[in-house]
C-alpha positions in Angstrom: 54.0 -51.2 24.8 54.0 -50.5 29.1 53.6 -46.7 30.2 53.6 -47.1 34.1 56.5 -49.6 34.5 59.1 -49.5 37.2 62.1 -51.8 37.7 63.3 -53.8 40.7 66.0 -51.1 41.8 63.0 -48.9 42.6 60.5 -51.3 43.9 63.0 -52.4 46.7 64.0 -49.1 47.7 61.2 -48.7 50.2 62.0 -44.8 50.8 60.6 -44.6 47.0 58.2 -47.5 46.6 56.4 -46.4 49.5 55.6 -42.6 48.2 54.2 -44.3 45.1 50.5 -45.7 45.7 48.0 -47.5 43.0 44.0 -47.0 43.0 41.5 -49.5 41.5 37.7 -49.1 41.3 34.6 -50.2 40.8 32.3 -48.0 39.3 30.2 -48.9 42.3 31.7 -46.7 45.2 34.5 -49.9 46.6 38.0 -49.1 45.7 41.7 -50.9 45.9 44.6 -49.1 47.2 47.6 -49.2 48.7 51.3 -48.9 47.5 53.4 -50.5 44.6 54.9 -52.9 47.0 51.6 -53.7 48.7 52.5 -52.2 52.3 49.7 -50.2 53.3 50.7 -46.3 54.6 47.3 -45.1 55.1 44.1 -46.4 57.2 42.4 -45.8 54.0 44.2 -48.7 52.2 43.2 -51.6 51.5 42.2 -55.1 49.0 38.6 -54.4 49.5 37.1 -51.3 50.6 33.6 -50.8 50.3 30.9 -48.8 51.2 28.3 -50.4 53.7 24.9 -48.1 54.1 23.2 -50.3 56.5 25.8 -48.7 59.3 26.7 -45.5 57.9 27.8 -43.7 54.8 31.4 -44.6 54.5 33.8 -46.6 52.9 34.5 -49.8 55.0 38.2 -51.7 54.8 37.0 -55.7 55.0 40.4 -57.5 53.0 43.3 -55.6 54.6 46.0 -57.3 52.8 46.6 -60.5 51.3 50.2 -62.0 51.8 51.2 -65.1 48.8 54.3 -67.2 50.5 56.1 -69.1 47.6 56.8 -72.8 49.4 59.8 -75.3 47.6 61.3 -78.1 49.4 60.0 -76.9 53.0 61.8 -73.8 52.3 59.1 -70.4 53.0 59.1 -67.3 50.9 57.0 -64.8 52.2 56.2 -62.3 49.0 54.3 -59.8 51.7 55.2 -56.6 53.5 54.3 -54.9 56.2 55.3 -51.8 58.5 55.2 -52.4 62.7 56.1 -50.0 65.4 59.6 -48.6 65.6 60.3 -48.9 61.6 60.2 -52.4 61.1 59.3 -54.3 58.0 58.2 -57.6 58.1 58.4 -60.0 56.3 59.9 -57.6 53.7 58.8 -59.3 50.8 59.4 -56.6 48.6 63.2 -57.7 47.8 61.7 -60.7 45.5 59.9 -57.5 43.4 61.8 -58.1 40.0 59.4 -55.3 38.1 55.6 -53.9 38.8 54.1 -52.5 35.2 50.4 -50.9 35.0 49.2 -51.4 31.4 45.9 -52.4 31.9 46.1 -53.6 35.4 48.7 -53.2 38.5 50.8 -56.7 37.3 54.0 -57.5 40.1 56.5 -59.9 39.0 58.4 -62.1 41.9 61.4 -63.8 41.5 62.4 -67.0 44.4 65.4 -68.4 42.9 64.2 -70.0 39.8 60.4 -69.3 40.8 59.1 -66.4 39.0 55.2 -65.5 39.9 53.4 -63.0 38.4 50.5 -61.4 40.4 47.9 -59.2 38.3 44.7 -57.4 40.4 41.9 -56.0 39.0 38.2 -55.3 40.4 35.2 -56.8 38.8 32.8 -53.8 37.4 30.0 -52.3 39.5 30.4 -55.5 42.0 32.4 -55.3 45.4 34.8 -57.7 43.9 38.5 -57.8 44.1 40.5 -60.1 41.3 44.1 -61.4 41.7 45.7 -63.6 39.3 48.8 -65.5 40.1 50.4 -67.1 37.2 53.3 -69.0 37.9 55.5 -68.1 34.8 58.6 -70.5 35.8 59.6 -73.0 38.5 62.1 -76.2 38.3 60.3 -78.0 41.3 57.1 -78.5 42.7 55.8 -75.4 44.0 53.0 -74.6 46.4 51.3 -71.3 46.8 49.7 -70.2 50.5 47.2 -66.9 50.4 47.4 -65.4 53.8 44.1 -62.7 54.2 44.7 -60.0 56.9 41.1 -58.5 57.6 39.6 -55.5 59.4 36.3 -54.9 59.2 36.2 -51.6 60.2 35.5 -47.5 58.6 38.4 -45.8 56.9 38.2 -43.0 59.4 38.9 -46.0 62.2 41.0 -48.6 63.4 40.9 -51.9 64.5 42.5 -53.2 67.2 42.7 -57.2 69.1 39.6 -57.8 70.8 37.2 -60.4 72.2 34.2 -59.2 70.2 35.5 -60.2 66.8 34.1 -63.3 65.1 36.3 -66.1 64.5 33.6 -68.2 62.8 33.9 -69.5 59.1 31.8 -71.2 56.9 32.9 -73.5 53.9 31.9 -72.2 50.6 32.7 -73.7 46.8 36.9 -73.4 47.1 36.9 -71.2 49.7 35.2 -69.5 53.0 32.9 -67.0 54.4 33.7 -65.2 57.4 32.1 -62.1 59.0 33.6 -60.1 62.0 31.0 -57.8 63.6 27.2 -57.6 63.0 26.0 -55.3 60.7 29.0 -56.2 58.5 28.5 -58.1 55.1 30.2 -61.5 55.1 33.3 -61.4 52.9 33.6 -64.3 50.7 37.2 -65.5 49.7 37.4 -68.2 47.1 39.7 -69.6 44.6 39.3 -71.3 41.4 41.2 -74.3 42.2 40.8 -77.0 44.9 42.7 -75.5 48.2 43.1 -76.6 51.6 42.2 -73.8 54.2 44.2 -73.9 57.3 42.4 -72.3 59.9 45.0 -70.8 62.4 43.6 -67.8 63.7 45.9 -65.0 65.4 45.9 -61.1 65.5 49.1 -59.2 64.2 49.3 -56.7 66.1 51.2 -53.2 65.8 51.1 -52.4 62.4 52.1 -48.9 61.3 50.4 -46.4 58.9 53.2 -43.9 58.2 50.9 -41.5 56.0 48.5 -41.1 59.6 51.6 -40.4 61.5 52.5 -37.6 58.9 49.3 -36.0 59.9 49.5 -36.2 63.3 46.9 -38.6 63.6 46.5 -42.4 65.6 48.5 -44.6 63.1 48.2 -47.8 64.9 46.1 -50.9 64.6 46.0 -54.7 64.6 44.5 -57.3 61.9 43.2 -60.2 62.1 44.0 -63.6 60.1 41.4 -66.4 60.4 44.3 -68.7 58.7 45.8 -69.4 55.2 44.6 -71.3 51.8 46.9 -73.6 50.6 47.3 -75.2 46.9 50.1 -76.5 44.5 50.2 -74.4 41.1 52.4 -75.9 38.2 54.4 -73.9 35.4 52.3 -72.1 33.1 49.5 -72.3 35.3 47.2 -69.4 36.7 45.0 -69.4 39.8 42.8 -66.6 41.1 41.7 -65.6 44.1 38.6 -63.7 44.9 37.0 -61.8 47.5 33.6 -60.0 47.6 30.5 -59.9 49.5 29.0 -62.5 47.5 29.4 -66.0 46.6 31.1 -66.8 43.0 31.0 -70.0 40.8 34.6 -70.5 40.9 34.2 -72.3 37.5 34.1 -68.8 36.3 36.7 -66.7 38.0 39.3 -67.5 34.9 37.1 -66.1 32.7 35.7 -63.2 34.5 39.8 -62.3 35.0 40.3 -62.7 31.3 37.1 -60.5 30.8 38.0 -57.9 33.1 41.9 -57.5 32.1 40.3 -56.9 28.7 38.1 -54.4 28.8 40.7 -51.9 30.6 41.7 -48.9 28.6 45.2 -49.6 27.9 47.2 -47.1 29.8 50.5 -47.2 27.1 50.3 -43.0 27.0 49.4 -39.7 28.8 46.2 -39.1 27.7 44.9 -43.3 27.9 46.4 -42.8 31.5 43.9 -39.8 32.4 41.0 -41.3 30.8 41.3 -45.0 33.0 41.6 -42.0 36.0 38.6 -40.2 34.9 36.9 -43.7 34.6 37.1 -44.3 38.0 35.3 -41.1 39.6 32.0 -42.5 37.9 30.0 -44.1 40.1 26.6 -45.5 39.6 25.0 -46.6 43.0 20.7 -46.6 44.3 19.9 -46.5 40.3 22.0 -43.2 40.0 25.0 -41.9 38.8 27.0 -39.6 40.4 31.0 -38.0 39.9 32.9 -38.8 43.3 35.4 -35.7 43.7 38.3 -37.3 44.5 39.9 -40.6 46.2 40.5 -41.6 49.0 37.9 -39.7 51.3 35.7 -37.8 49.0 32.3 -37.8 48.0 29.9 -36.2 45.3 30.2 -32.5 46.1 28.4 -30.4 43.5 30.9 -27.8 42.8 33.4 -30.7 41.9 31.0 -32.6 39.9 30.1 -29.7 37.2 33.7 -28.3 37.2 34.8 -32.1 36.3 32.0 -33.3 34.5 33.0 -32.3 31.2 36.3 -32.5 31.4 36.1 -36.4 32.3 33.5 -37.4 29.7 33.5 -35.3 26.8 36.8 -35.1 26.0 36.5 -38.6 25.4 33.3 -38.2 23.3 31.4 -39.9 26.1 28.1 -37.8 25.8 26.5 -40.9 27.3 28.0 -40.5 30.4 27.9 -36.9 30.9 23.8 -36.8 30.4 23.6 -40.1 33.0 25.1 -37.9 35.7 23.5 -34.9 34.7 20.1 -36.8 35.4 21.1 -37.0 38.7 22.6 -33.5 38.7 19.2 -32.4 37.6 17.4 -33.9 40.2 19.5 -32.0 43.1 19.3 -28.7 41.8 15.3 -28.9 41.2 14.8 -30.5 44.7 17.4 -27.5 45.7 15.3 -25.0 44.0 12.2 -26.3 45.1 13.4 -26.2 49.0 13.2 -30.2 49.2 15.6 -32.6 50.8 17.7 -34.2 48.5 17.2 -37.5 47.4 20.2 -38.2 45.8 23.8 -38.0 47.5 24.9 -34.9 45.9 26.7 -32.5 48.6 27.6 -28.8 49.0 24.8 -27.6 46.6 23.5 -25.0 48.4 26.8 -23.1 47.8 26.5 -19.8 45.6 28.4 -20.8 42.8 27.5 -24.0 42.6 24.4 -23.4 39.7 26.5 -20.9 38.1 29.0 -23.8 37.3 26.2 -26.1 36.4 25.4 -23.7 33.5 29.2 -23.6 32.6 28.8 -27.2 32.4 25.9 -27.1 30.4 28.0 -24.7 28.5 30.8 -27.2 27.6 28.4 -29.8 26.5 26.9 -27.1 23.8 30.4 -26.3 22.7 32.0 -30.0 22.5 28.6 -32.0 21.6 26.3 -29.3 19.7 24.3 -26.2 20.6 20.9 -27.8 19.1 21.5 -31.0 21.4 22.5 -28.5 24.5 19.0 -26.6 23.9 16.9 -29.8 23.6 18.6 -31.8 26.6 19.3 -28.7 29.1 17.6 -25.4 27.6 14.5 -25.5 30.1 16.9 -26.4 33.0 19.1 -23.6 31.8 16.4 -20.9 32.1 14.6 -22.7 35.3 17.8 -21.8 37.0 18.3 -18.2 35.6 14.9 -17.3 36.1 14.9 -18.7 40.2 18.6 -16.9 40.4 17.2 -13.6 39.0 14.4 -13.8 40.9 16.6 -13.4 43.6 15.4 -17.0 45.3 18.9 -17.8 46.3 19.6 -17.8 49.9 23.4 -16.7 49.8 23.7 -15.1 46.1 22.1 -11.8 45.4 21.7 -9.9 42.6 22.5 -6.3 43.7 21.6 -2.6 41.6 24.7 -2.4 40.4 24.4 -5.9 38.3 27.0 -7.9 40.0 25.9 -10.9 42.2 26.7 -10.4 46.3 27.6 -13.6 48.7 28.1 -13.9 52.6 31.3 -15.8 53.7 32.4 -14.4 56.5 31.3 -16.8 59.2 31.2 -19.8 56.6 33.4 -20.6 53.5 31.5 -20.4 50.4 33.4 -20.7 47.8 36.1 -23.4 46.6 38.9 -21.7 48.8 36.8 -23.6 51.7 39.6 -24.5 54.6 38.1 -24.0 58.1 39.7 -23.8 62.0 37.3 -23.8 64.9 34.5 -23.3 62.3 35.5 -20.1 60.8 37.0 -19.9 57.4 40.9 -19.3 57.0 40.1 -17.1 54.0 36.8 -15.4 54.7 36.1 -14.5 51.0 32.9 -12.5 50.9 30.8 -9.6 49.3 31.6 -9.1 45.7 33.7 -12.7 44.9 35.5 -11.9 41.9 35.2 -15.6 39.9 31.1 -15.5 41.4 31.0 -12.3 39.3 32.8 -14.2 36.3 30.5 -16.9 36.3 27.6 -14.5 36.9 28.5 -12.7 33.3 29.2 -15.5 31.5 26.2 -17.4 32.9 23.7 -14.4 31.4 25.5 -14.2 28.0 25.2 -17.6 27.3 21.3 -17.8 28.2 21.0 -14.7 25.9 22.6 -17.2 23.1 20.7 -20.2 24.5 17.1 -18.1 23.9 18.0 -16.1 20.9 18.4 -19.7 19.5 14.9 -20.2 20.8 13.7 -17.1 19.3 12.9 -15.9 22.6 13.8 -12.6 22.1 12.1 -10.6 25.0 14.0 -12.8 27.0 17.6 -12.0 24.8 17.1 -8.5 25.2 16.5 -8.7 29.7 19.2 -10.6 29.6 21.7 -8.6 27.9 20.5 -5.4 29.4 21.6 -7.4 32.7 24.7 -8.2 31.4 26.0 -5.1 30.1 25.1 -3.6 33.5 27.1 -6.3 35.3 30.3 -5.5 33.2 29.8 -1.9 33.4 30.4 -2.2 36.8 32.8 -5.2 36.9 35.5 -3.5 36.1 35.7 -0.6 38.4 34.4 -2.6 41.1 37.8 -5.8 40.8 40.5 -4.4 38.4 42.6 -2.5 40.4 45.7 -0.1 38.9 48.1 -2.4 39.1 46.8 -4.3 36.5 45.2 -7.5 38.1 41.9 -8.5 39.3 40.9 -7.8 43.1 39.9 -11.2 44.7 36.9 -9.9 46.6 35.2 -6.6 47.8 32.8 -5.8 50.5 32.1 -3.1 52.3 34.2 -0.3 50.4 37.5 -3.0 51.3 39.3 -4.4 48.2 41.0 -7.6 48.5 44.6 -7.0 46.8 45.9 -10.6 47.4 47.0 -11.9 44.2 45.1 -15.2 43.8 44.1 -17.6 41.0 40.4 -16.8 41.0 41.0 -13.8 38.5 42.3 -16.4 35.9 38.2 -17.0 35.1 37.7 -13.5 34.1 40.0 -14.8 31.3 39.2 -18.3 30.4 35.5 -18.2 30.2 33.9 -17.9 26.7 32.5 -14.4 27.5 34.4 -12.2 29.6 33.7 -8.4 31.2 37.3 -7.5 30.4 38.7 -5.9 27.3 41.8 -8.0 25.2 44.6 -5.3 27.0 43.0 -6.3 30.7 42.8 -10.1 30.0 46.5 -9.7 28.5 47.8 -7.7 31.9 45.6 -10.5 34.4 47.2 -12.9 32.7 50.6 -11.3 33.0 50.2 -11.4 36.9 48.8 -15.1 37.0 52.3 -16.1 35.1 54.8 -14.0 37.0 53.2 -14.4 40.7 51.4 -17.6 40.4 52.2 -20.7 37.9 54.2 -23.3 38.9 54.8 -26.7 36.8 52.3 -28.1 38.9 49.5 -25.5 39.0 48.4 -21.9 40.1 49.1 -21.5 43.3 46.3 -20.2 45.6 48.2 -17.1 47.0 50.9 -15.0 45.7 54.7 -15.3 47.1 54.8 -11.7 47.5 51.1 -11.9 49.5 50.9 -11.4 53.4 50.3 -15.0 54.9 51.8 -17.0 52.2 52.3 -20.8 53.3 53.0 -23.2 50.7 53.9 -26.2 51.9 51.0 -28.7 53.2 52.5 -30.8 55.7 52.5 -31.2 59.9 49.0 -31.9 61.8 45.5 -31.1 60.5 45.6 -27.2 61.4 48.9 -26.5 60.2 48.0 -28.2 56.7 44.6 -26.2 56.7 46.2 -23.0 57.1 48.6 -23.9 54.3 45.5 -25.3 52.0 44.7 -21.9 50.2 47.6 -19.9 51.3 49.9 -20.7 48.9 49.7 -24.5 47.5 49.4 -25.3 43.6 46.2 -26.4 42.1 46.6 -28.1 38.8 42.2 -27.7 38.2 43.0 -24.0 37.5 46.0 -24.2 36.4 43.5 -25.9 33.3 41.5 -22.6 33.0 45.1 -20.6 32.9 46.2 -22.5 30.3 42.7 -22.7 28.4 43.0 -18.6 28.9 46.4 -18.5 27.5 45.5 -20.3 24.4 42.2 -18.0 24.0 44.2 -15.3 24.2 47.3 -15.6 22.4 46.3 -18.6 20.6 49.7 -20.3 18.4 51.9 -18.6 20.1 51.4 -20.0 23.3 50.8 -23.4 21.8 54.4 -24.7 23.0 54.3 -22.9 26.6 51.4 -25.0 27.2 52.4 -28.0 25.9 55.6 -27.2 28.0 53.2 -27.2 31.2 51.6 -30.3 30.3 54.9 -32.2 30.8 55.0 -31.2 34.4 51.7 -33.1 35.1 52.7 -35.9 33.0 55.5 -36.6 35.4 53.4 -36.5 38.2 51.9 -39.7 36.6 55.0 -41.6 37.8 54.3 -40.2 41.5 52.1 -40.2 44.4 49.5 -42.0 42.9 50.7 -43.5 39.9 48.3 -42.8 36.6 46.4 -40.0 38.4 46.8 -36.5 39.8 46.4 -35.5 43.5 44.7 -33.2 44.9 47.3 -30.4 45.6 51.2 -29.7 45.3 53.3 -27.7 47.6 53.8 -24.1 46.2 57.4 -24.2 46.2 60.0 -26.6 44.5 60.4 -29.9 44.6 56.6 -29.5 44.6 55.6 -32.5 46.3 51.5 -34.0 45.9 49.6 -33.4 48.7 46.2 -34.3 49.9 43.8 -37.0 48.3 45.8 -39.2 46.0 43.6 -38.9 42.8 41.1 -35.5 42.5 38.8 -35.0 39.6 38.8 -31.6 38.7 42.5 -31.8 38.3 42.5 -34.7 36.0 39.1 -33.3 34.1 41.3 -29.7 34.3 44.5 -31.6 32.6 42.1 -33.6 29.7 40.4 -30.9 28.6 43.9 -28.8 27.9 44.9 -32.1 25.9 42.0 -31.9 23.8 42.5 -27.7 23.4 46.0 -28.5 22.4 44.8 -31.0 20.1 42.3 -28.4 18.1 44.7 -25.8 18.0 47.0 -28.0 16.2 44.8 -29.0 14.0 44.9 -25.2 12.3 
């Protein structure tokens, strides 16, 4: 049964269909991304977008799009769609779309008179190769199919324009050609599993326009190079496979490869399976290391995001081996950071003061969801080494004060997940005693004591518990205010009373310095002032500076980023806190909240959850089209509900 399915009425309505995007990845850093109607609306869009490490650490658009044209009785019907300046669309092939579904791979069905053509798009696992299969479902006369590639050969952060430096040279390979527009780039191999004619007709298509870049106040126009087109006859019932990759392939194997790639996909036939499919796209194997990308299309592997996301993306689906593979890379980064050595792996922002505390939480989830014995066997020494390093005061920006709490300097540089800046300065200068840092610190002390108790290191258990007791005794006077919620940060006698979601971690984590009454009060504030159908607001509407709409130019969006926008990953901890405090009495409430996230799978980028949402109705999805922490947070809650449902 198809789950993500859209009919002709929606697909031909460009106001709606251009807002819906699709994303496919190959687990090694490359991806394919466009809209449901194959009209690129971002500079990040493209059918084959790959890393080119010889040039830089960015992704690069090689094959921007591929137009298919059906030819019958000399009449040509171009199924492509491009937006040009002046709000002009050409050739408007979307009017031929009958339906779109994405049960296993994105599949578009076109109807042109008596011709019914099905197009399936997939990525080869761990290879920089996009595969597109065309099947002529029905036709009553001789039919020719023409495929016209649009090439960019540029960084996702730039545009290409008509120029004399672009090479027009190409070479014939098996059932196709190879070409490269600029020195330093890899050659692009375009091949078909059927004999065809390549017609060399080089030209530039000028003035293509990307409305998503316009919305952000960026440049939005580019030119694309078309070297010519491939043409071949196709008969009723026949399937023909097109391949675009960085290496030549035996075209006789393409049909079998397409079948294989199609069959190994997790069917997106329900809410959770669709989330699993999305989760797998964040896992990347590159240079003999396993990483977890923070999101698509522009994020890389960020340390905090990795540790927050990893349990939800892997352990909730019993994929402990994937968790362990990423943790091998993560442990290498942690140990090199603690040793003061340059990182040999591509993990960024590991120096942020809460990252190691999130790493401990991540290990804790492994113990909860796999087994404590295995957790200690694999990560017990790492945990002890992290705690010894932190307790010795070695972290450059996480100091343990005499009151048992941790202190970080964040006036001049953003050090928390609320990291938006303007002119190099944090918009939310959270500094001093930061509430979630201290929640994580208390949780780390107590969990470490639990691990050491299992390891029979009783003297260390006593030290950790004494330190945790001191932290807890000062946490409440520092953060818990007279109104019954937690201040966001405290520094030099100042207590920040803005109602923000960071206090929820004091309720959601396994170990909390709050008593039951205080937990309920904190939850009540989060429910009344921060909860939305799409996440917890980053700031209460009652607080000064509330700015819930993430729209406009970059600076305007930066000011709104953490000043009222809603974040699903924090809502994941909120829902977990509800279940921990109120047990089954909040089961139906949490279940209803999940409906809002299931609805989102049909908007923005289908099958996944975007980075953030506006804090006010109608709560539009914004930012990155697919965000690892959000997908992970919702997956964890779905599994938590399953656990409570078995009681």
